[in-house]
GUDRENGU-383400 format. One record per residue: residue number from 1; x, y, z of N, C-alpha, C, CB in turn; residue in three letters. Coordinates in steps of 0.02 Angstrom, whole numbers, m for minus. Glycine has a CB too. Layout:
# residues N
> seq  n.u  n.v  n.w  ca.u  ca.v  ca.w  c.u  c.v  c.w  cb.u  cb.v  cb.w  type
> NUM  X  Y  Z  X  Y  Z  X  Y  Z  X  Y  Z  Ala .
...
***
This chain:
# residues 89
> seq  n.u  n.v  n.w  ca.u  ca.v  ca.w  c.u  c.v  c.w  cb.u  cb.v  cb.w  type
> 1  366  926  m102  352  879  m126  374  804  m98  368  895  m179  Unk .
> 2  434  838  m67  479  786  m57  457  735  24  559  829  m55  Unk .
> 3  422  797  71  397  778  124  339  733  116  384  830  157  Unk .
> 4  295  761  64  244  701  60  265  606  29  185  739  3  Unk .
> 5  323  634  m4  348  564  m4  356  521  40  394  561  m22  Unk .
> 6  383  564  88  424  531  141  367  504  177  476  581  185  Unk .
> 7  312  547  203  235  530  218  213  462  203  190  576  178  Unk .
> 8  212  467  140  178  407  112  211  337  100  157  426  51  Unk .
> 9  279  363  103  336  303  94  339  266  176  427  344  68  Unk .
> 10  313  324  234  321  285  285  264  257  293  342  313  338  Unk .
> 11  197  272  281  128  230  294  145  164  275  60  254  250  Unk .
> 12  159  160  187  161  111  141  197  55  165  188  133  82  Unk .
> 13  264  80  218  307  49  239  272  11  297  361  90  252  Unk .
> 14  251  45  330  209  25  412  157  m14  388  171  97  465  Unk .
> 15  103  m3  337  69  m44  343  81  m115  294  14  m11  339  Unk .
> 16  126  m91  251  155  m162  223  194  m234  263  208  m138  178  Unk .
> 17  219  m181  296  243  m219  360  207  m273  405  256  m171  404  Unk .
> 18  145  m229  424  105  m258  470  71  m311  436  60  m210  501  Unk .
> 19  55  m300  376  21  m358  333  86  m411  333  m6  m329  243  Unk .
> 20  109  m410  311  187  m459  299  195  m501  366  271  m401  289  Unk .
> 21  170  m473  438  197  m493  508  144  m541  506  203  m437  576  Unk .
> 22  69  m506  489  16  m535  506  9  m614  474  m37  m487  486  Unk .
> 23  25  m584  417  48  m685  349  86  m722  379  105  m683  259  Unk .
> 24  139  m704  422  178  m753  436  163  m775  508  245  m735  424  Unk .
> 25  115  m734  555  97  m741  623  129  m729  667  83  m787  638  Unk .
> 26  166  m683  646  195  m652  700  162  m584  735  261  m639  676  Unk .
> 27  102  m579  708  56  m522  720  m5  m545  718  60  m468  674  Unk .
> 28  m58  m547  759  m102  m578  736  m179  m526  745  m96  m650  772  Unk .
> 29  m158  m474  724  m224  m437  736  m259  m401  673  m209  m383  791  Unk .
> 30  m252  m448  618  m300  m432  559  m346  m494  552  m257  m417  485  Unk .
> 31  m395  m463  526  m459  m514  521  m460  m542  450  m536  m475  537  Unk .
> 32  m416  m521  391  m422  m549  318  m375  m589  306  m421  m503  265  Unk .
> 33  m389  m639  260  m350  m724  244  m282  m691  231  m382  m782  160  Unk .
> 34  m239  m745  241  m192  m745  233  m150  m718  153  m190  m801  257  Unk .
> 35  m185  m761  109  m173  m736  41  m177  m657  42  m227  m767  m9  Unk .
> 36  m229  m629  67  m241  m548  66  m201  m504  99  m301  m531  92  Unk .
> 37  m198  m540  163  m118  m504  190  m56  m509  150  m90  m540  257  Unk .
> 38  m34  m565  144  27  m578  67  22  m530  31  16  m641  9  Unk .
> 39  m33  m518  m4  m55  m491  m76  m30  m421  m69  m142  m496  m94  Unk .
> 40  m70  m383  m8  m76  m307  28  14  m292  57  m148  m312  115  Unk .
> 41  32  m332  91  107  m320  112  156  m294  69  135  m377  133  Unk .
> 42  157  m346  1  183  m352  m54  209  m287  m78  140  m381  m94  Unk .
> 43  113  m279  m94  92  m230  m139  121  m147  m109  4  m239  m144  Unk .
> 44  111  m151  m48  132  m79  m6  209  m76  m3  101  m79  81  Unk .
> 45  247  m136  26  294  m132  29  339  m116  m23  300  m167  52  Unk .
> 46  339  m150  m81  360  m137  m142  356  m73  m177  335  m176  m175  Unk .
> 47  299  m32  m176  286  10  m184  318  91  m135  230  m15  m187  Unk .
> 48  335  78  m77  361  115  m36  444  104  m58  336  96  40  Unk .
> 49  458  44  m60  529  53  m102  552  67  m165  556  8  m102  Unk .
> 50  509  66  m217  518  95  m272  511  156  m260  484  74  m319  Unk .
> 51  471  208  m250  455  250  m231  519  281  m194  399  235  m202  Unk .
> 52  561  260  m154  619  279  m113  655  264  m170  638  243  m39  Unk .
> 53  663  217  m197  707  229  m257  711  265  m305  710  194  m283  Unk .
> 54  656  298  m320  625  331  m382  665  411  m348  516  323  m392  Unk .
> 55  643  430  m295  659  480  m255  742  496  m247  626  461  m190  Unk .
> 56  781  446  m232  833  457  m216  890  434  m286  836  423  m148  Unk .
> 57  864  396  m315  914  389  m371  908  438  m418  911  326  m407  Unk .
> 58  855  447  m438  832  499  m519  810  550  m486  763  471  m584  Unk .
> 59  782  577  m424  778  639  m401  721  661  m441  842  679  m406  Unk .
> 60  647  621  m429  587  618  m469  531  609  m431  589  568  m516  Unk .
> 61  527  655  m391  487  662  m325  393  658  m327  511  741  m296  Unk .
> 62  397  677  m415  311  678  m427  297  602  m452  281  744  m498  Unk .
> 63  347  561  m476  333  495  m499  331  442  m429  395  475  m558  Unk .
> 64  396  475  m390  379  426  m331  322  448  m279  445  415  m288  Unk .
> 65  312  505  m283  216  518  m257  170  493  m281  182  580  m263  Unk .
> 66  179  484  m347  120  433  m395  120  373  m367  136  416  m478  Unk .
> 67  175  326  m354  190  266  m349  186  259  m281  248  247  m380  Unk .
> 68  172  302  m223  137  303  m169  81  295  m154  142  337  m151  Unk .
> 69  50  353  m213  m39  349  m191  m49  316  m241  m96  419  m185  Unk .
> 70  m30  274  m282  m73  219  m322  m100  162  m304  m44  198  m365  Unk .
> 71  m65  130  m231  m111  75  m197  m177  92  m172  m79  46  m141  Unk .
> 72  m175  164  m137  m231  174  m120  m290  187  m156  m224  207  m90  Unk .
> 73  m267  218  m209  m323  248  m260  m350  209  m298  m304  294  m302  Unk .
> 74  m288  135  m328  m345  103  m333  m380  54  m290  m340  81  m379  Unk .
> 75  m356  41  m225  m409  14  m173  m468  49  m158  m382  6  m113  Unk .
> 76  m486  126  m146  m529  170  m166  m568  155  m227  m498  224  m172  Unk .
> 77  m544  139  m270  m600  141  m341  m632  70  m313  m556  135  m443  Unk .
> 78  m572  28  m313  m619  m42  m313  m680  m39  m244  m557  m120  m300  Unk .
> 79  m660  m23  m177  m703  m18  m144  m784  15  m168  m670  9  m101  Unk .
> 80  m766  78  m188  m811  104  m200  m865  75  m278  m781  168  m195  Unk .
> 81  m831  33  m324  m855  m9  m356  m905  m76  m336  m807  m20  m380  Unk .
> 82  m860  m91  m280  m898  m138  m246  m962  m126  m222  m866  m157  m199  Unk .
> 83  m957  m71  m176  m1014  m56  m141  m1069  m21  m192  m993  m10  m80  Unk .
> 84  m1059  7  m258  m1112  27  m297  m1124  m37  m341  m1096  95  m337  Unk .
> 85  m1098  m94  m351  m1114  m161  m390  m1140  m204  m359  m1066  m193  m417  Unk .
> 86  m1123  m190  m309  m1126  m248  m261  m1193  m293  m238  m1102  m221  m202  Unk .
> 87  m1228  m335  m235  m1287  m363  m216  m1278  m360  m147  m1303  m431  m244  Unk .
> 88  m1337  m323  m112  m1334  m318  m44  m1418  m323  m35  m1291  m246  m16  Unk .
> 89  m1445  m376  m13  m1509  m398  5  m1526  m376  89  m1511  m482  m9  Unk .
***
């Protein structure tokens, strides 16, 4: 389970860093607004850091994995809800 925590934390760190670098203006690869870049960058980066803290200090790998998966699960639920309830003409 620790390897999944490492994998998801690495993905979250990578994505969070890219969002934050886009928000600052160093990278210019995002098509989202500056506010969205800041929000997603902070959420993903913080999730990875908190998961590492849970993993290394308390040896709670399952809690760390849930923390790493939470932003992606929430995003999936919101996107599916938006697709189902959105007004498409």
